[in-house]
N, C-alpha and C positions, 0 to 999 in steps of 0.2 A: 569786506564781508564776503565777496565772491570767492576769495581764496579760502576762507574758513569753510564755506559750503562745499568746495571741491575736496578739501581734506576730510570732511565728515563723510562725504559720499564715497571716497576711496576707502576709508576705514570701514564703512558699512559694507562695501563690496568684499573686503578682505574677510570680515567676520562671516558673511554669507558664504563665501568660498570655503572657509574652514569648516563650517557646519555641513556644507554639501559634501566635502571630502570625508568627514566623519561618518555621515549617513551612507556614503558609497562603500566605505571600508566595512561597516557593520553589515550591510547587505551582502557583500562578497563573502564575509565570514560565515553567514548563514547558509550560503549556497555550497560552500566547501564542506562535504560530509560524505558518509557512506549512505547512498540513496538507492531506492528501488527504481530501476530504469525500465523494467518490463515485468508484467505479471500476466500469466496466462494459465488457463486450465485445460486439461484434456480429460474428457471431452469439453467443448466450449459450453454447452448447455447440459446439465446433468438432471436426471429424473430423481424424485424422492426415492430413497432406499438404495440408490446407486453410489458407487465410489468414483472418485476423481483424483487427479494429480494436479496440485497447484505448484507452478514453477515461478520462483521469484529470482530475477536477475539483479544482483547488487553491484553497484559501481562505487569504487573508491576514487573520488576526484580530489582528495586531499593531497598535500605536498609531502606525504609520508606514508609508509606502509601501516596497515592496521592489523591488530592481532585479536584473537579470541572474540570473533564476531558471533554474537548470539542473536537469533531471530525467533521471536515468540509470537504465535498467533493467539489472539484473545477470542476464544470460541464460546465464551460464557453466555452471550446473548443472541446466538444464532443457532439454527437447528442443524449444525454441522459439527462433526466430531473427528478426532484423529482416527485413522484406520491403518492397522498394521505398522504404526509408527507413533511418534510423539507430536505434540503441537509446538515443539521447540527443536530447532536445528542449529548446528554450529559450523563455523568455518575457522580453521586455524589461523589463516592469514590471507589478506587481500593486498596485493602489491599496489603501489601508487599508480594511478591512471589505468587500473585493470578492473576487470569485472569477474564475478563468480556467480554460478547458479546454484540454488538449493531447491529441493523438492519436498513437498508435503503430500502424503497420501491421506485423503479425507473421505468421509462417507456422510451422505445427507440423510437426515432422519426420514423414515418412510412416511411420516405424517406431515412433513414440511409442505407449506403452500408454495405455489409458483411465485417467483419474484427474484429480485436482486438482493443479495445479502452482503452487507458491508462487514468486513472482518478487520478489526484493528490489528496492526502489526507493530511490535516493539523491537527495535534494533539497538543493540549495545555493542560497543567495541572498545578496545584499548588503543590509544594513540599516545605514544611517548609516556607510557605508564599511567595515563589518566583515562578513566572510564567515561565515555560519552554515550548519551542516550538519545534516540530519535523515535518518533512515532509516525505512523502512516496508516493508510487504509487500502485494502484491496477488495475486490468484489467477486462473488461467485453467483452465477445465474442458475437458478433452479427452475426447470420448465417441465411440468408434468404433461404427458400426453392425455388429452381428454378421453374419458371412458363414458360410453353411453350404454345404459342398461334399459332394456325394454321388457316389460312383463305384460302379458295379455291373458285375460280370462275369457273363456268362451271362444267363439269363432271370429276370425278377422275377415272382413269383406273389403275388397279393393275399393278405395275411395272413402272408407270409414275412418274417422279420427278416433 
């Protein structure tokens, strides 16, 4: 009986090991992709009505070159629009273990409230003649300078509210 329990325990450990290996391989496969490794804006904080440049640095950590890389900003739900360019940019090719930067020129709606606006990003690329798609999110900080307007009627006296 003790021998039978040892065999069952070994079999159980082997099955657990196989599942752990499959889980690890699936997680590694999800990490290997074209990803955004840096997102920055110039200026860092932008006022409503002002323009900015969004820089996205893409990295290819796949085991192969990728071609026809398309990056699309989904600006439908934010008070930000393309300015002097499109909301879509392309890169012909990113070599294996290399990175490339792309730039978007954007403008903030003059009526936008201060806050952090999340912009969905869609990335698609060809790897070995198959189209792969990824999504992510980048943020733009809109920060309006406060404006104070004072109107007074009559005379102002020091100390008067």
